N, C-alpha and C positions, 0 to 999 in steps of 0.2 A: 854835500848838498844834492838832493834828489833831482833828477832830470825829468821835467814835467812834459806832458803832451801839449800839443799846440794846434790851434785852428785859426781861421781868419776872423777879423773883427766884424765884418759885414759882407753881404753878398757882392759879387762882381759879375758882370756880363760882357761877353765878347761876340762879335759877328765876323764871319769869314767864309771862305770857300774851301771845300774838301779837295785834296790833291787828286784823288783817284775818281771820285764821283762827280767833281766839279759842281756840286750843289751847295747853295747857301745854307749855313747852319748858325744857330745861336747857341752858345753855351753859357752856363752860369755856375760859378762856384758859390757854395753856401757854407756857412759855419756848420759844423757837425758836433754832436756830443762826444764825450770821452769814449775811447775804445771802439769808435765807429770804423776807423780806417778810411779808405777812399772808396766811395760808392758812386757808380754810374747810374743815372736815371734817364730813361727815354720819355720826354714829355710829349712827344708826337704820337705815342702809342696809348691806346685806351688803358686806363688803370695805372699809368706811369710805372711800368715795370722797372726793376732795378737789378744791378749785378755788382758784386764786389770786385775790386781790382785785384784779381788773383790769377796765378799762373794756370790753375785748373781749367780756366775758361779759354785758354789760348788755342786757336785753331790754325793759325798760319803765321809764318815769320819771314817769308821770302821778301816781301816789300812792306815791312812794318807790321804792326799788330793787327790781327783780327781776333777780337774777344767775342765769344758767342755762348749763350745759354739756350734753353729750350724755347725762348720767347723772342729774343732779338740779338742783333750783333752790332758791334761798333768797330770802327777802323781808326788807325793812326793815332792812338792815344799816347804814344811814347813820349812826345815832346811835352805834353801836359803833365804826365806823371813825373818826368824829369824835373819840371819846374816845381811841383809840389814837394818832392823829396829834396831838391836843391835848396828850397827855402825853408827846410827843416820843419815841415808840417806833418801832422799825424792824422787829422780827422777833417775830411772835406766831402760834401755831397756835390757831385758834378752832374749837372743837368744838361742835356743836349736834345735838340729837336730834329735830328737827322741821324743817319747811320755813321757819318764820318766827322771827326774833329776838324776844325779849320786849320789849314796849314800855316796861316798868318805869313810871316816872312821866312818860314822854314826853320825857325829856331824856337827857343823857349822865352825869348826876350820879352814879348808883350805880356805873357802870363806872369812872369816874374815882376815886371814893373807894376802891374795892376795889383798884385798881392802886396807889394811894398806900399802902394798908395793907400789901400784900405786898412793895412796894419795887421799884425799878428798878435794873438792873445794867448797867454799861458793858461792851461787848464789844471784841475786839481789832481787828476790821475797821473801816476808815475809811468813814465815811458819804459818799455821793455826792449832790450837789445839781445841779439844773438852774437856772441863773441866767437870768432874763429879760434879754435884751440889747436887744430892740426891742419896741415896742408890739405887743401881741397883743389882738385884740378880737373879740367876737361880739355881734350885735344881733338881737333877735327883732322882726320887723315887726308881729306880731299884738299883742303885749303892750307893746311899747315898752321891754322890758327889755334891758339891755346890761351886759356885763362887759368890763372893760379891765384888762390886766396891764401894769405899767410897771416899768422897771429899778429895783432896790433892793438894798441889801446884806443885807437881812433879809426874812423873810416877814411881811407885814402885810396886813390886809383891812379895807376900809371898805364898809359896807352902807348903801344909801340906799333907803328904802321909801316908796312912794306907793301907797295902797290905792284911790285914786280914790273915796273915800267921805267923805260929810259927817260921819260918825260917828267915823271913825278918823283921827287926825292922822298926818302923815308921821312916820316914825321913822328914826333913824340908829343904827348900832352900829359900834364900832371895836375891832379887835384889833391892837395895836402889835407884839406878839411872843407866841409860844406860852406863855410864862410866865404870861400873863394868862388863859389859857383856863379853868383850873380855877375861878378866883374870879369871872370876869366872864361866861363864856359857858356853861359845862357844865350849869348848872342851869336854863337857859331851856327851857321846855316847848313841845311841839308844840301846835297849836291848830287850830281850824276855825271857820268862820263859821256862825252858826245855820242859815242856809238851806242849808248844805252837809252838815249832820249827818245821819247815818243812825242808826236806832235801835240797831243792833248796835255802832256806835262809841261811842255815849253810855254804853252799859252795860258797857264793858270795865272790869274791876276795877282800881282804883288809878290810873286815868288821869283827870286833871283838865283838861278842855278849858275854858280860861279866856278871857274876853273882855278884851282889853287895849286901853286907849285912852290913858291919860296916861303910861304908862311906855314904854320901848323894848323890851319883852320879845319882841315878834314879830320885830323886826329882829335881835335877838340870836340867836333861834332860826334865822332865815334864815342868819345867819353860821355857826352850828353846822352847818347842813345843807351849806353850800358847802364847809366843811372836810372833811366826810365824803365828799362827791361828788368832790372833787379828790384824795382819797386814792387813788382808782382809777387815777390816771395812773402810779402805781408808783414815784415818785421824789420826794424832798423838793424844795421850791421855795425860791428866793430871788427875791422880787419883791413889788411892791405891787399888790394886787387891789382894784379899785374896781368894785362891783356895784350897778347900779340895777335894782330890781324883779327880783331873781333868783328862780329856781325850779329844781326838779330838771332840767327839760327844758333850760333855758338853761345851767345849770351843766355838764351833761354835753356839750352841744354845744360849749361853750367848752373843756372838757377835751379833746375830740377835736382841736381846733385846737392845743392845747398839745402833745398827743402827736405830732402831725406835726412840730412844731418840735423836739421832744426826739429823735425818730428821726433827723432830719438832724444834730442835735448829736452823737448817739452814733456816727454814721458817721464823724464827724471826730475824735471823742474817742479817741485812741490811748492805751492804758494805758502807764504808765512802768514799765519793767522794770529792776531792778538786776542786771545780769549779772555784776557783780564779786564779789558775796557768795558765800560758801561754799555749795555745794548742800546741800539737806536730804537728798536721795537721790542718790548717784552711780550709775554704771552697775552696780556690783556689787550695791548695794541694790535697784536696779530689777529686776535679774534674779532676785532672791529673791522679789519680789512678783509680777511678771508671768510667765505661762507662756511668753511669746514669747522666742525666742533668736535671735542673729544667724544668717543675714543679715536676719531679719524683725523685728528689734527696732528700732523707729523713734523712740525717745526716749533721749537721752544723760544727762540730769540733771533733777532737780526743784529749782526755786529758791524756790518759795513754795507753801504748803499751809494751808488752813483746813478747816472742816467742810464748806463748800459750794463751794469753788473751788480750782483748782490751776494752777500755771504750770510748764510743762516746756519743755525746749530740745532741738532736734535740729540737729546740725551736719551740713549736707549737703555731702558731699565727692565728688570724682570717682571715688572707690573704690567707691561704691554699685553693687552688681551690676546693678540695673535699668537703669543708664545704658548698658550694653552694647547693649541693644536699643531703648531709649526716649530719645533716638534717637542713633545713632552720630555723625551729623553735627551734631545740635543736641540735646545732653543736657538733658532736662526731667524733673523729678520727676513721676511720674504722679499725677493728681488723686486716684485711688482710694487711693494710699498716703498722701497728705496726710490724707484722711479716716481712714484706719487709724491714723495717728499721733495724731490727735485722740482716737480711741477708746482707744488705749493710754494716753495721758496721763490720760483720764477713768477708765480701769481702775485706775490707781494711786490716784486719789482715792478710789475705792470699796473696793478690795481692801486698802489699807493699814489700814483700820478693823478688819479681821478678824483673829482670833487666829492662824490658820494660812493666810495668803493664798495660799501655794503650792498649797493644796488646792482653789482655786477659779479660775474664769475668767469672763470676760464675753463674751457672744455678741450680735451684732447682731440686733435685731428690726426696726428701721426706721431709715432715713436720710432726712432731710427738710431743705428750705430750704438746699440746698447751693449755694454760690456760689464761683467761682474768679475772683479779681480780677486776678492777673498770674502769670507763669511763676515757678517755683522752680527754680533752676539750681545747678550745683556752685559752692561758695563761699558760698552763702547760709546764714545762721544763722536757723533757723525757731524762733520763740518762740510757744508755744501757751498760751492761757488757756482753761480749760474750767470752766464753771459748772453746778452742779446747778440744773435748772429747777423741780423738785418734790421733795418728800421721797421717799426710797427706800421702796417698799412691795412686799412679796412678791418681793423680789429684782429688781424692775423699776427701771431707772435711766434718767431722762430728763435729757440734758445738752445744753448748747450750747457749741461750741468755736469759737475763732477763732485763726488763725495769722498771725503778723506777720513781715515781713522789712524791716529798716531802717526801722522805725516806720511801715510801710505794711501795711494789711490785705491779705493775699493769698488767704486761704481762710476760709470759715465754714460751719458745718453744725450741725443738730440731730441728735442720735443717741439712739435708744431701744435699750437693751440689757438683757440679763437676766444676773444673777449665778447661776452654777450650779457645783455641786461636781464636781470632776473625778473620774471613776471610777478 
């Protein structure tokens, strides 16, 4: 049985106070389409700019997260991200009207309870995992902290804490599967040691900074934090994580090592396309959607389509007019036309959502991260997969496309385009 992606059934809103900024903030979780991931949206800034929950935006880890792009920053998102991952979700739009998430009671409890109240729905798209195949580790020489990832058929975490203190015992915490998160981990609160407290932190409303000694409450909160931190790698994990004296700094350093492995894995992870099934759009349907016409129509059929990705096929024959000059003795499909084909497939993904698609077109704004892996020649069957990288806003579309021939990646590029009505 395939593991499907999940989102919430309807929107949820919360209000609270930021731990560091001490400012009121309202946040809202909204259902998101398949393959969206977790997206942060600042509703207090003109244009409602957004940012994906991704480690590439991390700026600081000393006292929780600061995620920042070239427009805005957000703070203290780790407890929210832990709740979303702990509740086994994949796609959520997270709106907030200030720079910092509310601390609530210092745990993920309120987020988890609200998610459970509105309900979780299964989506059609299959969930993708990264399975740990070999030992991956990171060790911090200053603190002695270390994180090790081992192969496992499921996601599990073991936390081992030693505070180097005669007043606080060593503590352990274990999460054998995500089903245990709500009951065992979600309510564990943040804490600080007395000598670390600042007056502004002590006075934050509704936050209890507790001194734990006999229980394993601190170890459980470290486990909660590491779940939130690892959410930023952007993919579900299968593996056993063993962490000794973890902290945000060590967690994110370890996450960066994971991402390097995942990038290598993704380069080898060729999608499986079923070319035998009936097309969703044949050439006649495509011509009703796209403004392009032969000989500049570079997609023959669409075989798969969801809210956020599309798969199209181009049959490259010797009859293509560009082969007359490119090149007569060695016919090769021009790279610029491969990129154009990616854009046309992406155009169908966007334009098919509109009531009168023939009245609109998509125009290039930017092409980035273009790579050509091998030649495309007559007789090749080009299969393109194009994914939306961000929600469409103000007609701006950010997509990533990849083209495959015989299960080999031959071209990839990111495309920024704008939807405009044809005069």
